C-alpha positions in Angstrom: -30.0 81.9 -0.2 -26.6 83.5 0.0 -26.8 86.8 1.8 -25.6 89.9 0.0 -22.4 91.2 1.5 -22.6 94.4 3.5 -19.8 97.0 3.4 -16.8 95.7 5.3 -16.4 96.6 8.9 -13.1 98.2 9.9 -11.1 96.3 12.5 -11.9 98.8 15.3 -15.6 98.7 14.5 -16.1 94.9 14.6 -13.8 94.5 17.6 -15.9 97.1 19.5 -19.0 95.2 18.6 -17.5 92.0 19.9 -16.3 93.6 23.2 -19.8 95.2 23.7 -21.4 91.8 23.2 -19.0 90.0 25.6 -19.5 92.7 28.3 -23.2 92.5 28.0 -23.2 88.7 28.3 -20.7 88.6 31.1 -23.2 90.5 33.3 -25.6 87.6 33.0 -23.0 84.9 33.2 -21.0 86.0 36.2 -23.7 85.4 38.8 -24.8 82.1 37.2 -21.2 80.7 37.1 -20.6 81.8 40.7 -23.7 80.0 41.8 -22.6 76.9 39.9 -19.2 76.9 41.5 -20.9 77.1 44.9 -23.6 74.5 44.2 -26.4 77.1 44.7 -29.5 76.8 42.6 -31.8 79.7 41.5 -35.2 78.7 40.1 -35.4 81.9 38.0 -32.0 83.1 37.0 -30.5 79.6 36.2 -33.4 78.5 34.0 -32.0 79.8 30.7 -28.7 78.0 31.3 -30.2 74.7 32.4 -33.4 74.3 30.3 -31.7 75.4 27.1 -28.7 73.7 25.6 -26.7 76.8 24.7 -23.6 76.8 27.0 -22.4 80.0 28.6 -19.2 80.1 26.5 -21.4 79.7 23.3 -23.6 82.6 24.4 -20.5 84.8 25.0 -18.8 84.0 21.6 -19.5 86.7 19.1 -20.5 86.1 15.5 -21.3 89.0 13.1 -24.1 87.2 11.2 -24.6 86.4 7.5 -23.4 89.0 5.0 -21.1 90.9 7.2 -17.4 91.3 6.2 -14.7 91.8 8.8 -11.5 93.5 7.8 -8.2 92.0 9.1 -10.0 89.2 11.0 -8.1 86.0 11.7 -10.0 83.0 10.3 -8.7 80.8 13.1 -10.6 83.0 15.6 -14.0 82.4 13.8 -13.7 78.8 12.6 -14.2 76.7 9.4 -17.6 78.3 8.6 -15.9 81.5 7.6 -14.1 82.2 4.3 -11.6 84.9 3.3 -12.5 87.4 0.5 -10.6 90.3 -1.0 -12.6 92.6 1.3 -12.2 90.6 4.5 -13.5 87.6 6.4 -17.2 86.6 6.0 -19.5 83.7 6.9 -19.8 81.0 4.3 -23.6 81.0 4.4 -24.0 78.3 1.7 -21.9 75.9 3.8 -23.9 76.6 6.9 -27.3 76.4 5.3 -26.3 73.3 3.4 -25.4 71.5 6.7 -28.5 72.8 8.5 -31.0 72.9 5.7 -33.7 70.8 7.5 -33.4 72.6 10.8 -33.3 76.1 9.2 -36.5 75.3 7.2 -38.3 73.9 10.3 -37.4 77.0 12.4 -38.3 79.5 9.7 -41.7 77.8 9.1 -42.4 77.9 12.8 -41.4 81.6 13.1 -43.5 82.7 10.1 -46.5 80.6 11.2 -46.4 82.1 14.7 -46.0 85.6 13.4 -49.1 85.2 11.2 -51.5 84.3 14.0 -53.4 86.5 16.4 -52.1 86.5 19.9 -54.1 85.0 22.8 -53.9 86.3 26.3 -56.3 84.1 28.3 -54.1 81.4 29.7 -53.1 83.4 32.8 -50.0 81.3 33.5 -52.0 78.2 34.4 -49.3 76.0 32.7 -47.0 76.4 35.7 -49.9 75.4 38.0 -50.6 72.3 35.9 -47.0 71.3 36.4 -47.6 70.9 40.2 -51.2 69.8 40.0 -52.0 67.1 42.6 -48.4 66.9 43.7 -47.1 67.2 47.3 -44.5 69.8 48.3 -41.8 67.1 48.1 -42.9 66.1 44.6 -42.8 69.5 42.9 -39.8 70.4 40.7 -38.6 73.4 42.7 -39.3 71.7 46.1 -36.7 73.9 47.9 -39.2 76.7 47.6 -42.7 76.6 49.1 -46.0 76.8 47.3 -48.0 79.9 48.0 -51.2 77.8 48.5 -51.7 74.4 49.9 -51.7 71.5 47.3 -55.5 71.3 47.6 -56.0 75.0 47.1 -53.5 74.9 44.2 -55.5 72.1 42.5 -58.7 74.0 43.1 -57.4 77.0 41.2 -56.4 74.8 38.2 -59.9 73.1 38.2 -61.7 76.5 38.5 -59.7 78.3 35.8 -59.0 75.5 33.4 -55.8 75.3 31.3 -55.5 76.7 27.8 -51.9 75.9 26.9 -50.9 75.6 23.3 -47.1 75.1 23.8 -45.9 71.5 23.7 -42.7 72.1 25.7 -44.8 73.4 28.6 -47.6 70.8 28.2 -45.1 67.9 28.3 -44.2 68.9 31.9 -47.8 68.8 33.1 -48.6 66.2 35.8 -50.5 63.2 34.4 -53.8 64.2 36.1 -53.4 67.8 34.7 -53.1 66.8 31.0 -56.8 66.0 30.5 -57.7 69.4 31.9 -56.0 71.2 29.1 -58.1 72.6 26.2 -55.6 71.3 23.7 -53.2 68.3 23.4 -50.1 69.9 21.9 -47.5 67.6 20.3 -44.2 68.3 18.6 -45.9 67.5 15.3 -48.6 70.1 15.8 -46.3 72.8 17.0 -46.3 74.7 13.7 -50.1 74.7 13.8 -50.6 75.7 17.4 -47.8 78.1 18.4 -49.2 81.6 18.9 -47.4 84.9 19.6 -49.0 85.6 23.0 -47.6 82.5 24.6 -44.9 83.3 27.1 -43.0 80.1 26.4 -43.2 80.6 22.6 -41.7 84.0 23.1 -39.1 82.8 25.5 -38.1 80.1 22.9 -37.1 82.9 20.5 -33.8 82.6 22.3 -33.6 78.9 21.4 -34.3 79.5 17.8 -31.8 82.4 17.6 -28.9 80.4 19.0 -29.8 77.3 16.9 -29.6 79.6 13.8 -26.3 81.2 14.9 -23.9 82.0 13.2 -26.4 82.8 10.4 -27.9 85.4 12.8 -25.7 87.8 14.7 -24.8 87.3 18.3 -26.4 90.6 19.3 -29.7 89.2 18.2 -29.2 86.1 20.2 -28.4 88.2 23.2 -31.5 90.4 22.6 -33.6 87.2 22.6 -31.9 86.0 25.8 -32.7 89.3 27.5 -36.3 89.1 26.7 -36.5 85.4 27.7 -34.9 86.3 31.0 -37.6 88.9 31.8 -40.3 86.5 30.7 -39.0 83.8 33.0 -39.3 86.2 35.9 -43.0 86.8 35.1 -43.5 83.1 34.5 -42.3 82.2 38.0 -43.9 85.2 39.7 -47.3 84.0 38.4 -46.5 80.4 39.3 -47.7 78.7 42.5 -44.3 79.0 44.1 -43.5 81.6 46.7 -40.3 83.3 45.5 -40.8 86.6 47.3 -37.7 85.8 49.4 -35.7 85.9 46.2 -37.1 89.3 45.2 -39.9 88.1 43.0 -43.2 89.3 44.4 -46.1 87.1 43.3 -48.5 87.9 40.5 -51.6 86.4 42.1 -53.3 85.0 39.0 -55.8 83.3 41.2 -57.4 86.7 41.6 -59.0 89.1 39.0 -56.3 91.7 39.8 -53.5 89.3 39.3 -54.9 88.0 36.0 -55.2 91.6 34.7 -51.6 92.3 35.7 -50.4 89.1 34.0 -52.3 89.7 30.8 -50.9 93.3 30.6 -47.3 92.1 31.0 -48.0 89.3 28.5 -49.1 91.8 25.9 -46.0 93.8 26.4 -43.8 90.8 25.9 -45.7 89.8 22.8 -45.1 93.2 21.2 -41.4 93.0 22.0 -41.2 89.3 20.8 -42.9 90.3 17.5 -40.0 92.6 16.7 -37.4 89.9 17.5 -39.3 87.3 15.5 -39.3 89.7 12.5 -35.6 90.3 12.9 -34.9 86.6 12.9 -37.0 86.1 9.7 -35.1 89.0 8.0 -31.8 87.5 8.9 -32.9 84.1 7.6 -34.3 85.5 4.3 -31.2 87.5 3.6 -33.1 90.6 2.7 -30.9 92.8 4.9 -28.0 92.5 7.3 -29.5 92.1 10.8 -26.4 92.7 12.9 -27.3 95.9 14.7 -28.8 95.5 18.2 -32.4 96.5 18.7 
């Protein structure tokens, strides 16, 4: 579907939007790039740059989204996916959709299916525990940071609580002995059928779907999804078995009733915010309205 063209943005307006986006992103990028230059790793702050494939320069680059016209814009600045019109420069949505038809359809189907399901809040972050289940301190992924409990006590929590993970990209990192403990066996093929809007990782992945859809969706929306994913990652690791208090992340002790209540309350809040972003992505894809304004 070709998006209807919005009124053209004057040069000052679209350049101000671009500067605002770049300044917002720079605040996230600067600490990460400084750590990378120094060879310092951060298990929370670096995750979105190492787990996801979107490079810092790509996150910083501004696109207005489909249907937006930019007055006095240089085509060389924006690339071959843009075309000149009498009103100004705009994205050639037919070109982009034609090249990415299969991917766009897959992502849109996933977003709509997830949005149409009830949210579940009973996992209590056990996916992170299943990723270290029956491993020694040396074997765990973030082995520079200690576990809050002993390996035996960590395993006991997993066995007592059980695991109810519906997200394939979390499940695939479970240790082999943890996988049979999960209520489900998620696969990439079953992702459309299992993804649900209460899942922290499904909501974190809105960032992935947003950047994979760029430049059809505006960079402000990609950044909004990044901002939410960044907060979700902090909760994910605070509720994990790792002790990251020294980095400024006090634990959410999901092995206790109080910790589980704290986790579920935060999870609900993230789900509500993610629902708005998921809806904005679908609006941008369906071309029913320009989706360029930040939330």
